[in-house]
C-alpha positions as CSV (number, residue, x, y, z in Angstrom):
1,M,1.0,21.2,-58.0
2,A,0.9,24.3,-60.4
3,C,0.1,27.0,-57.3
4,R,2.9,25.2,-55.1
5,L,5.3,25.3,-57.6
6,A,4.6,29.1,-58.2
7,R,5.0,30.1,-54.6
8,G,7.8,27.8,-53.9
9,R,9.7,28.9,-57.3
10,T,9.3,32.6,-56.6
11,A,10.3,32.8,-53.1
12,R,13.5,30.3,-54.0
13,R,14.4,32.2,-57.1
14,A,14.4,35.3,-55.1
15,L,16.3,33.8,-52.6
16,S,19.2,32.5,-54.8
17,L,19.4,35.6,-57.0
18,L,20.6,37.3,-54.0
19,H,23.8,34.8,-53.8
20,R,24.4,33.9,-57.3
21,P,26.2,36.0,-60.0
22,P,24.5,37.4,-63.1
23,I,24.2,35.5,-66.2
24,E,26.7,37.2,-68.9
25,P,26.2,37.5,-72.5
26,A,27.3,34.4,-74.6
27,P,30.8,34.2,-76.0
28,S,31.9,35.7,-79.1
29,P,31.2,34.0,-82.6
30,T,34.6,32.9,-82.6
31,A,34.3,31.2,-79.3
32,S,31.1,29.8,-80.3
33,K,32.7,28.3,-83.7
34,A,35.3,26.6,-81.5
35,C,32.4,25.0,-79.4
36,L,30.5,24.0,-82.2
37,H,33.5,22.6,-83.9
38,G,33.8,20.1,-81.1
39,A,30.0,19.2,-80.9
40,A,30.5,16.1,-83.1
41,T,32.5,14.6,-80.0
42,L,30.0,14.0,-77.1
43,L,29.8,11.4,-74.7
44,Q,27.3,10.7,-71.6
45,G,28.8,11.1,-68.3
46,D,28.5,9.1,-65.0
47,E,26.2,9.9,-62.0
48,T,27.9,13.6,-61.8
49,G,25.8,14.5,-64.8
50,V,26.5,15.2,-68.6
51,L,30.0,15.8,-69.8
52,I,31.2,17.4,-73.0
53,D,34.3,15.8,-74.4
54,R,36.0,18.9,-75.8
55,S,39.6,17.6,-76.4
56,G,39.3,18.1,-80.1
57,L,38.6,22.0,-79.5
58,I,41.2,24.5,-80.3
59,L,41.1,28.4,-79.3
60,P,43.0,30.8,-80.9
61,P,45.3,33.0,-78.7
62,G,43.3,35.7,-77.2
63,A,39.8,34.4,-77.6
64,P,37.4,35.1,-74.8
65,N,37.5,31.7,-73.0
66,T,41.1,32.2,-72.5
67,P,41.9,33.4,-68.9
68,S,42.8,37.0,-69.0
69,S,46.5,38.0,-67.8
70,S,44.9,41.3,-66.2
71,T,43.3,39.1,-63.6
72,A,45.0,40.8,-60.5
73,R,44.7,38.1,-57.9
74,K,46.4,34.8,-57.6
75,R,44.1,31.8,-58.2
76,T,43.5,29.1,-55.7
77,P,44.2,25.5,-56.5
78,M,40.8,24.6,-57.2
79,E,40.2,27.9,-59.3
80,Q,43.5,26.8,-61.4
81,H,42.1,23.3,-61.9
82,L,38.8,24.5,-63.2
83,A,40.1,27.3,-65.4
84,S,42.5,24.9,-67.0
85,L,39.6,22.6,-67.6
86,V,37.8,25.5,-69.5
87,L,41.1,26.2,-71.5
88,H,42.3,22.9,-72.5
89,R,39.1,21.2,-72.9
90,G,38.0,23.9,-75.3
91,G,35.1,25.9,-73.6
92,P,32.7,26.6,-70.7
93,L,31.8,24.0,-68.2
94,T,28.3,22.9,-67.3
95,V,27.2,23.9,-64.0
96,A,27.0,20.3,-63.1
97,E,30.8,19.5,-63.7
98,F,31.7,22.8,-61.8
99,M,29.3,21.7,-58.9
100,H,31.0,18.0,-59.1
101,D,34.5,19.2,-59.1
102,A,34.1,22.0,-56.5
103,L,32.5,19.5,-54.2
104,T,34.3,16.0,-54.6
105,H,37.8,16.9,-56.4
106,P,40.4,14.3,-54.8
107,T,42.4,17.2,-53.2
108,H,40.5,20.5,-53.3
109,G,36.8,19.6,-53.5
110,Y,34.7,20.6,-50.4
111,Y,34.0,17.5,-49.1
112,T,36.9,15.7,-49.7
113,A,39.6,18.2,-48.6
114,K,38.1,20.0,-45.5
115,C,38.7,18.3,-42.2
116,D,35.2,18.8,-41.1
117,V,32.1,20.3,-42.9
118,F,29.4,19.7,-40.3
119,G,28.6,21.3,-37.1
120,A,29.6,24.6,-35.4
121,R,33.0,24.7,-36.8
122,G,31.9,23.6,-40.2
123,G,29.6,25.1,-42.8
124,F,26.1,23.8,-41.5
125,V,24.7,21.6,-39.3
126,T,22.1,18.7,-39.7
127,S,19.1,17.0,-38.1
128,P,21.3,14.3,-36.9
129,E,23.6,16.5,-35.0
130,I,20.8,18.6,-33.9
131,S,19.2,15.7,-31.9
132,Q,19.7,11.8,-31.0
133,L,16.1,11.7,-31.6
134,F,16.3,12.0,-35.3
135,G,18.6,8.9,-35.9
136,E,16.6,7.1,-33.2
137,A,13.2,7.6,-35.4
138,I,14.9,6.6,-38.4
139,G,15.7,3.4,-36.4
140,V,12.0,3.0,-35.9
141,W,11.6,3.2,-39.6
142,A,14.3,0.7,-40.2
143,V,12.8,-1.9,-37.7
144,A,9.3,-1.4,-38.9
145,T,10.4,-1.8,-42.6
146,W,12.2,-4.7,-41.9
147,Q,9.2,-6.3,-40.2
148,S,7.2,-5.5,-43.0
149,L,9.6,-7.5,-45.2
150,G,8.9,-10.7,-43.4
151,S,11.9,-9.8,-40.9
152,P,14.3,-11.5,-43.1
153,S,17.5,-13.5,-41.5
154,K,19.8,-11.8,-43.8
155,F,19.8,-8.3,-45.1
156,K,21.7,-5.0,-45.5
157,L,21.7,-1.3,-44.6
158,V,23.2,1.2,-46.7
159,E,23.5,5.1,-46.1
160,L,24.3,7.4,-48.6
161,G,26.5,10.4,-47.5
162,P,26.7,9.4,-43.6
163,G,28.4,12.8,-42.4
164,R,30.3,11.9,-39.0
165,G,28.2,8.8,-38.7
166,T,25.8,10.4,-36.0
167,L,22.7,9.1,-37.9
168,M,24.0,5.6,-38.1
169,A,25.2,5.3,-34.5
170,D,21.9,6.7,-33.1
171,L,19.9,4.2,-35.1
172,M,22.0,1.4,-33.8
173,R,21.8,2.2,-30.4
174,G,18.1,2.8,-30.7
175,T,17.5,-0.5,-32.1
176,Q,19.8,-2.5,-29.9
177,C,16.8,-4.2,-28.4
178,F,15.5,-5.7,-31.5
179,T,18.1,-8.5,-31.2
180,A,16.9,-10.2,-34.9
181,F,17.4,-7.1,-36.5
182,Q,20.9,-6.4,-35.4
183,D,22.0,-9.9,-35.9
184,G,20.3,-10.2,-39.4
185,L,22.4,-7.2,-40.6
186,E,25.1,-9.0,-43.0
187,E,26.4,-5.5,-43.7
188,V,26.4,-1.7,-43.0
189,A,27.4,0.0,-46.3
190,L,28.6,3.7,-46.0
191,V,28.8,5.5,-49.1
192,E,31.4,8.3,-48.4
193,V,34.2,10.1,-50.9
194,S,35.9,11.7,-48.0
195,A,38.6,9.9,-46.2
196,V,38.4,12.2,-43.1
197,L,34.4,11.6,-42.7
198,R,35.0,7.8,-43.2
199,E,37.4,7.9,-40.1
200,R,34.8,10.1,-38.3
201,Q,32.1,7.6,-39.0
202,L,34.3,4.7,-37.8
203,E,34.9,6.3,-34.5
204,A,31.2,7.1,-34.2
205,L,30.2,3.5,-34.7
206,R,32.9,2.5,-32.3
207,G,30.4,3.6,-29.6
208,S,27.6,1.5,-30.7
209,P,26.2,-2.1,-30.6
210,L,27.4,-2.5,-34.2
211,S,30.6,-4.5,-34.8
212,L,32.8,-2.7,-37.1
213,D,33.8,-5.6,-38.9
214,R,30.4,-5.6,-40.6
215,V,30.9,-1.9,-41.6
216,K,32.3,-1.2,-45.3
217,H,32.8,2.1,-47.2
218,Y,32.1,2.6,-50.7
219,G,32.5,5.8,-53.1
220,S,29.2,5.5,-55.0
221,L,26.4,3.5,-54.7
222,E,27.3,1.6,-57.9
223,E,30.3,0.0,-56.2
224,I,28.0,-2.0,-53.9
225,E,27.1,-5.3,-54.9
226,D,23.7,-6.1,-56.5
227,G,23.5,-9.1,-54.4
228,D,20.3,-11.2,-53.7
229,V,19.2,-10.0,-50.2
230,P,16.8,-7.3,-49.2
231,T,18.4,-3.8,-48.6
232,L,17.3,-0.7,-46.6
233,Y,18.6,2.5,-48.1
234,I,18.8,6.0,-46.1
235,G,19.8,9.2,-47.5
236,H,19.8,12.3,-45.3
237,E,20.8,15.6,-47.2
238,F,22.4,13.6,-50.1
239,L,20.5,14.4,-52.9
240,D,21.2,18.1,-52.6
241,A,24.6,17.9,-53.2
242,L,24.2,15.9,-56.3
243,P,25.2,18.2,-59.5
244,V,22.4,20.1,-61.5
245,H,22.3,21.6,-65.0
246,Q,20.7,25.0,-65.5
247,F,18.6,26.1,-68.4
248,V,17.0,29.2,-69.3
249,K,14.7,30.5,-72.1
250,R,16.2,33.0,-74.6
251,D,13.8,34.2,-77.2
252,D,11.4,31.3,-76.6
253,A,14.3,28.8,-77.2
254,W,15.9,26.9,-74.3
255,R,19.8,27.1,-73.8
256,E,22.0,26.0,-71.1
257,V,24.0,28.1,-68.5
258,L,27.5,27.3,-68.5
259,V,30.3,28.2,-66.2
260,D,33.1,30.2,-67.8
261,V,36.4,31.8,-66.8
262,A,36.0,35.8,-66.1
263,D,37.1,38.2,-68.5
264,G,39.7,39.5,-66.0
265,E,37.6,42.7,-65.1
266,E,37.0,42.8,-61.4
267,G,34.0,41.1,-60.6
268,G,33.0,40.7,-64.1
269,E,29.6,42.3,-65.2
270,G,26.3,40.7,-66.0
271,E,23.9,41.3,-68.9
272,E,22.5,44.7,-67.2
273,G,25.5,45.8,-65.9
274,E,25.3,44.4,-62.5
275,E,28.0,43.7,-60.1
276,G,29.6,40.2,-60.3
277,G,29.5,39.6,-56.7
278,E,32.0,38.8,-54.1
279,G,35.3,37.6,-55.1
280,G,37.0,34.4,-53.8
281,G,40.2,33.4,-52.9
282,G,43.0,36.1,-52.1
283,G,41.2,39.2,-53.9
284,D,38.1,40.8,-54.9
285,A,38.2,39.4,-58.6
286,R,35.9,36.5,-59.2
287,A,37.6,33.8,-61.4
288,F,34.3,32.5,-63.0
289,R,31.2,33.9,-64.5
290,L,28.0,32.4,-65.7
291,V,27.2,32.4,-69.4
292,V,24.3,31.1,-71.8
293,A,25.4,28.9,-74.5
294,P,24.7,30.0,-77.9
295,Y,24.7,26.5,-79.2
296,E,22.6,23.4,-78.3
297,T,24.6,21.2,-75.7
298,F,24.5,17.8,-75.5
299,A,22.3,18.1,-72.0
300,L,19.9,20.8,-73.7
301,K,19.3,18.1,-76.4
302,T,19.1,15.0,-73.8
303,V,18.4,15.7,-70.3
304,L,16.2,18.8,-70.7
305,P,13.8,17.2,-73.0
306,A,13.5,14.0,-70.9
307,R,12.7,16.2,-67.8
308,L,10.3,18.3,-69.6
309,R,8.4,15.3,-70.9
310,D,7.4,14.5,-67.3
311,L,5.9,17.6,-66.5
312,D,2.5,18.7,-67.2
313,E,1.7,21.3,-69.9
314,A,0.7,24.0,-67.3
315,T,4.1,23.6,-65.6
316,R,6.4,23.6,-68.8
317,E,4.5,26.4,-70.2
318,S,5.0,28.6,-67.0
319,L,9.1,27.9,-66.6
320,D,11.5,30.7,-67.9
321,A,14.2,28.5,-66.6
322,I,14.4,25.0,-64.8
323,E,17.1,23.0,-63.1
324,V,17.6,19.4,-63.8
325,S,19.8,16.7,-62.3
326,P,20.2,13.6,-64.2
327,A,22.4,12.6,-61.1
328,V,19.3,12.6,-58.8
329,I,17.0,10.9,-61.2
330,G,19.8,8.3,-61.9
331,L,20.1,7.4,-58.1
332,A,16.4,7.2,-58.0
333,S,16.3,4.8,-60.8
334,D,19.2,2.8,-59.3
335,L,17.6,2.5,-56.3
336,A,14.4,1.4,-57.6
337,R,15.8,-1.1,-59.7
338,R,17.9,-2.9,-56.7
339,I,14.6,-2.8,-54.7
340,Q,12.4,-4.3,-57.6
341,K,15.1,-7.0,-57.8
342,N,16.0,-7.7,-54.2
343,G,13.2,-6.3,-52.0
344,G,13.7,-3.5,-49.2
345,A,12.9,0.2,-49.3
346,A,14.8,3.6,-49.6
347,I,14.0,6.7,-47.3
348,L,15.4,10.1,-48.5
349,V,15.2,13.2,-46.6
350,D,16.1,16.6,-48.0
351,Y,14.9,20.1,-48.4
352,G,13.1,20.5,-51.6
353,Q,9.5,20.5,-53.1
354,D,7.4,18.1,-55.3
355,G,8.2,19.7,-58.8
356,P,11.0,21.6,-60.4
357,Y,13.0,24.9,-59.6
358,E,14.0,27.1,-61.8
359,S,17.2,28.2,-59.8
360,S,17.8,27.0,-56.5
361,L,21.7,26.6,-56.3
362,V,23.3,28.2,-53.3
363,A,26.8,28.2,-51.7
364,I,27.1,28.0,-47.7
365,K,30.1,28.7,-45.9
366,D,30.3,29.3,-42.2
367,H,26.5,28.7,-41.8
368,A,25.8,31.7,-44.2
369,F,24.9,32.0,-47.8
370,A,28.0,32.8,-49.8
371,D,28.4,33.4,-53.7
372,V,28.1,30.4,-55.8
373,L,31.2,31.2,-57.8
374,A,33.5,32.7,-55.6
375,D,36.1,30.1,-53.6
376,P,35.2,26.8,-55.0
377,G,36.1,24.1,-53.0
378,A,35.9,26.3,-49.8
379,V,31.8,26.4,-49.9
380,D,29.5,24.0,-50.0
381,L,27.1,23.8,-53.2
382,S,23.6,22.7,-52.8
383,A,20.4,22.9,-54.6
384,Y,17.4,22.2,-53.7
385,V,15.3,18.7,-54.4
386,D,12.9,18.2,-57.2
387,F,11.1,15.1,-55.6
388,D,8.7,14.9,-58.8
389,A,12.0,14.2,-60.4
390,V,12.8,11.5,-57.9
391,R,9.3,10.1,-58.5
392,S,9.9,9.8,-62.4
393,G,13.5,8.1,-61.7
394,C,11.7,5.6,-59.6
395,E,8.4,5.1,-61.6
396,K,10.9,4.2,-64.6
397,E,11.8,1.1,-62.9
398,G,8.3,0.1,-61.8
399,A,8.7,1.1,-58.3
400,V,6.5,3.4,-56.2
401,M,7.5,6.7,-54.3
402,H,5.8,7.5,-51.2
403,G,5.5,11.2,-50.2
404,P,6.9,13.9,-50.1
405,V,5.8,14.4,-46.4
406,D,6.9,17.1,-44.0
407,Q,10.1,15.9,-42.0
408,G,8.1,16.9,-38.9
409,V,4.9,15.0,-39.8
410,L,7.1,11.7,-40.6
411,L,9.0,12.1,-37.1
412,K,6.0,12.3,-35.5
413,A,4.5,9.3,-37.1
414,L,7.4,7.3,-36.0
415,G,7.2,8.4,-32.4
416,I,9.4,11.1,-31.6
417,D,6.9,12.3,-29.2
418,E,6.7,9.6,-27.3
419,R,10.5,9.1,-27.5
420,L,11.0,12.7,-26.4
421,Q,9.1,11.9,-23.2
422,A,11.0,8.8,-22.2
423,L,14.2,10.8,-22.5
424,I,12.9,13.4,-20.5
425,G,11.7,11.1,-17.9
426,A,15.2,9.2,-17.8
427,S,17.0,12.9,-17.2
428,A,15.8,12.7,-13.8
429,G,15.2,16.3,-13.3
430,D,18.3,17.5,-15.2
431,E,17.0,20.8,-16.4
432,G,19.8,21.3,-18.9
433,A,19.5,18.0,-20.2
434,T,15.8,18.4,-20.5
435,K,16.0,21.9,-22.4
436,R,18.8,20.7,-24.9
437,L,16.4,17.5,-25.7
438,V,13.3,20.1,-26.0
439,D,15.3,22.7,-28.1
440,G,16.4,19.8,-30.4
441,Y,13.2,18.4,-30.9
442,K,11.4,21.9,-31.9
443,R,14.4,22.6,-34.2
444,I,13.8,19.3,-36.1
445,V,10.1,19.0,-35.9
446,G,8.9,22.7,-35.7
447,D,7.6,25.0,-38.6
448,G,9.3,28.4,-37.4
449,E,12.1,30.4,-38.8
450,G,15.3,28.2,-38.6
451,E,13.4,25.1,-37.8
452,M,13.4,22.0,-40.0
453,G,10.3,20.3,-39.9
454,V,8.3,21.7,-42.8
455,R,11.2,23.1,-44.9
456,Y,12.8,19.5,-44.9
457,K,10.7,16.6,-46.9
458,A,10.6,13.0,-46.7
459,V,10.2,10.4,-49.5
460,C,10.2,6.6,-49.2
461,L,10.8,4.1,-52.5
462,T,9.3,0.6,-52.2
463,K,8.2,-2.2,-54.7
464,R,5.2,-1.7,-56.3
465,G,2.2,-3.7,-54.0
466,C,3.9,-3.6,-50.8
467,G,1.1,-0.9,-49.3
468,V,1.7,2.3,-47.4
469,A,5.4,2.7,-46.5
470,V,5.9,2.8,-42.8
471,G,5.6,6.7,-41.8
472,F,4.0,7.7,-44.9
473,D,0.3,6.7,-44.4
């Protein structure tokens, strides 16, 4: 893993540095003392990461963390919200807090406020939107896994972050000949925070064999009742949207990277005098900057040591920085606990590697990379997935993680080649339809530039002792 980590980390870090702002020096001692003053009032957050209760902090007028009146441009509503958190809570936000609110704030978040973030008109395109073959292949996994569980007469199907509902609709259409499978579905639970996307998902499923009275939406996995029937979980490009904490080494000591308001100078300035990057919203001045905490944050004392303990010594020693997502680890643990208790399995597909990243957080807007700190709420924030952390969370609950395997390898194991040929045969010589099928197939299975077959990985969580997972042998 050490060689894979070195190559992946170097390439990923180079990419992320092109699109992220520099990390600036820490706030002045005045601000640091104010932050330390509130260090006694700490709390652990929910799945969004670790939060710091700064309610008892008081900053003197003119302190460096106070938004400067010299900022020329008007802030966007999301920037105003985040800046008010920094001001009134007494100091910089964790990267996890910034990422969580930028993506899921009820009125200004990227996933909650935008009408459609997927497809040509959105920020990015996913495998289910590219080809129906993807959802149908996941349907093969679902049926085969259900059969390996003894074909239970009652079970649930859960999808985390269903997007437009395309994957689930293709899955249901592709499995309609397995009547016992579809008849046994007690509920299809869709975990989605966006009201707009919830409507899109129901629209997609209206055209499938699934009766909508069996579909229910939830805001999080925790809201789904932990019942007593086996459950199959599907998460496609869900983990990458979960918040991450970032840590760097300074003088052989670990420190957390935080998000502070900018000092009012256009673009801000980095440690080595680098330009701060693109501006956001309505002008060139960025509203935020990255800083290194001069004190030990709660996440530094809890999240980081737990992750470092799970790494081998060579990997720990090689790291100058690291991203950790307690949300990803917590989700893996929750899934594993449910699977151990009730039976079932989970398949998770995302871009990532079997080990930690030093810095992978990027912003995506209109199918191109953007500035991480510019225009929060208007850009997608995404971090590559550390699948070794998923394994750690899973094994803590006694379950087993299979993989990761390349997406292309998984899809071929699930019979995508045979399905492609069947669809080409059914197209009755329609050259346009055949070309679309083949082009979509190549993009989700291939290993060339812009193709997803190798860059995306898949893992499967099962009960210990269940043997090899379907598609992962």
